[in-house]
C-alpha positions in Angstrom: 94.8 173.6 308.2 90.4 173.9 308.3 89.6 174.9 312.1 86.4 174.7 313.7 85.7 177.1 317.0 83.5 176.0 320.2 83.4 178.4 322.8 86.6 178.3 323.8 88.5 175.9 322.0 89.7 175.6 318.6 89.6 171.5 316.9 91.4 171.2 313.8 90.9 168.6 311.4 93.3 166.0 313.7 90.6 166.5 316.6 87.4 166.0 314.2 89.1 162.8 312.9 90.0 161.6 316.5 85.9 163.1 317.6 84.8 161.0 314.4 86.3 157.4 315.3 85.7 157.8 318.8 82.0 158.2 318.3 82.1 155.3 315.9 83.9 152.5 318.1 84.1 154.2 321.6 86.1 151.2 322.5 88.8 151.1 319.8 92.7 150.3 321.1 94.7 154.4 321.5 96.6 152.4 319.0 94.2 152.1 316.7 93.2 155.3 316.8 96.9 156.8 316.0 97.1 154.6 313.7 94.3 155.5 311.5 94.5 159.5 312.5 98.3 159.8 311.8 99.7 160.2 315.0 101.7 158.3 317.0 100.5 157.2 320.9 101.6 159.8 323.2 100.2 162.7 321.2 96.7 161.0 320.0 96.4 160.3 323.0 97.0 163.7 324.7 95.0 165.1 321.9 91.7 162.1 323.4 92.6 163.5 327.1 92.2 167.7 325.9 88.9 167.0 324.3 87.2 164.9 327.2 88.5 167.6 329.9 87.8 170.4 327.5 84.1 169.0 327.8 83.9 167.9 324.1 83.6 164.2 325.3 80.6 163.4 328.0 81.3 159.8 328.5 81.0 156.1 327.1 78.2 153.9 326.4 76.8 150.7 325.1 73.8 151.4 322.9 71.7 148.6 323.3 69.0 147.1 321.2 65.7 147.5 323.0 63.7 144.9 320.9 66.3 142.4 321.8 65.5 143.7 325.4 61.8 143.6 325.5 61.1 147.0 324.6 58.9 146.6 321.7 57.0 149.9 322.3 57.8 153.3 321.3 56.0 155.9 321.8 56.4 159.8 321.9 54.2 161.9 323.9 53.6 165.9 323.9 53.2 166.8 327.4 51.4 170.5 328.0 51.6 172.1 331.4 48.8 174.0 332.8 51.5 177.4 333.0 55.5 177.4 333.2 55.7 178.1 337.0 58.4 176.2 339.1 55.8 174.5 341.1 54.2 173.1 337.3 57.9 172.6 335.6 59.7 171.5 338.8 57.9 168.3 339.9 57.5 167.7 335.6 61.2 167.6 335.0 61.6 165.3 338.6 59.8 163.1 337.6 61.5 162.5 334.3 64.6 163.0 335.7 64.1 159.7 337.6 62.3 157.3 335.2 64.7 155.1 333.6 61.4 154.1 330.9 62.2 157.9 329.3 65.0 158.1 327.2 64.7 161.4 326.3 62.9 164.7 327.2 63.3 167.7 325.5 61.8 170.9 326.8 60.5 172.3 323.2 59.3 175.3 322.1 55.2 175.6 319.9 51.9 173.9 321.2 53.8 172.0 323.7 56.0 171.7 326.6 57.7 169.3 326.2 58.2 166.1 323.4 59.2 162.6 325.9 60.4 159.4 325.1 58.5 155.9 326.4 59.6 152.7 326.3 57.2 149.6 326.8 57.1 146.4 326.8 53.4 146.3 325.2 50.7 148.7 323.6 49.1 147.9 328.1 52.2 148.7 329.4 52.8 152.3 327.3 49.4 152.8 328.2 50.2 152.6 332.4 54.0 154.6 331.8 51.3 157.6 330.1 49.2 157.6 332.5 51.6 158.1 335.1 52.7 161.0 333.6 49.3 162.6 333.1 48.7 162.6 337.2 52.6 165.0 337.4 51.7 167.5 339.0 51.0 170.3 336.8 50.5 168.5 333.5 47.1 169.4 331.9 47.5 167.4 328.5 49.5 164.7 327.0 49.3 163.6 323.0 50.9 160.3 322.1 51.9 159.0 319.0 53.9 155.3 318.7 56.1 154.9 316.2 55.5 152.1 314.0 58.7 151.2 312.1 62.5 152.8 313.6 64.2 154.4 310.8 67.3 155.5 312.7 68.1 156.2 316.4 72.2 157.2 316.1 73.8 159.7 318.5 76.2 160.3 315.7 77.0 163.7 316.0 77.6 165.8 312.1 81.3 166.8 311.9 81.9 167.1 308.8 80.8 169.9 307.0 
C-alpha cells in the first residue's frame, strides 16, 4: 500500500481517497463516502474524524459566487513596507486580518512584501479600498493589477501524485 508521510502522521491510499471526496463535496454523507472508498460506515467515520483531529481538515465552507454577490472586480495588490520592523508589519497584518474585502494575503519574497487580493463591486470602490491600504501605517508602496478574466479559482489541493 502506498503511504504518504507528513510531519506526524501517515496517510494511506484510503485516507487520501477520503480527503479527495470531501474536498470535492464537503457535504457528502458518511454513508455515501464509505461506499465510494469501499469501507463500512464506522471505519470510514473514524478515519474522517481522525484526520479532522490531526489537522488535515481545517474546516468546511460553502464556495460563494462573488459575481452573483456583486463583487465584479478582483485585484491583486503588491504591498511594500518601509521596513520590516514590528511597528510596520503589525499594523498592516492587523488591518488585513479584520478586513473582509481582503479574502487572501500572502507574505512573499521578491520585490514586494505582501500580495493581497482585493474584492470590490466596481472600479471606484476598488480605488477606495487600495487607497485605504496605502494609508496603513508602514506601507510605502503599492502596485495593483486587476483581473480581467478568472481562469481558475479553487481551494482544492493536489493529493494524487
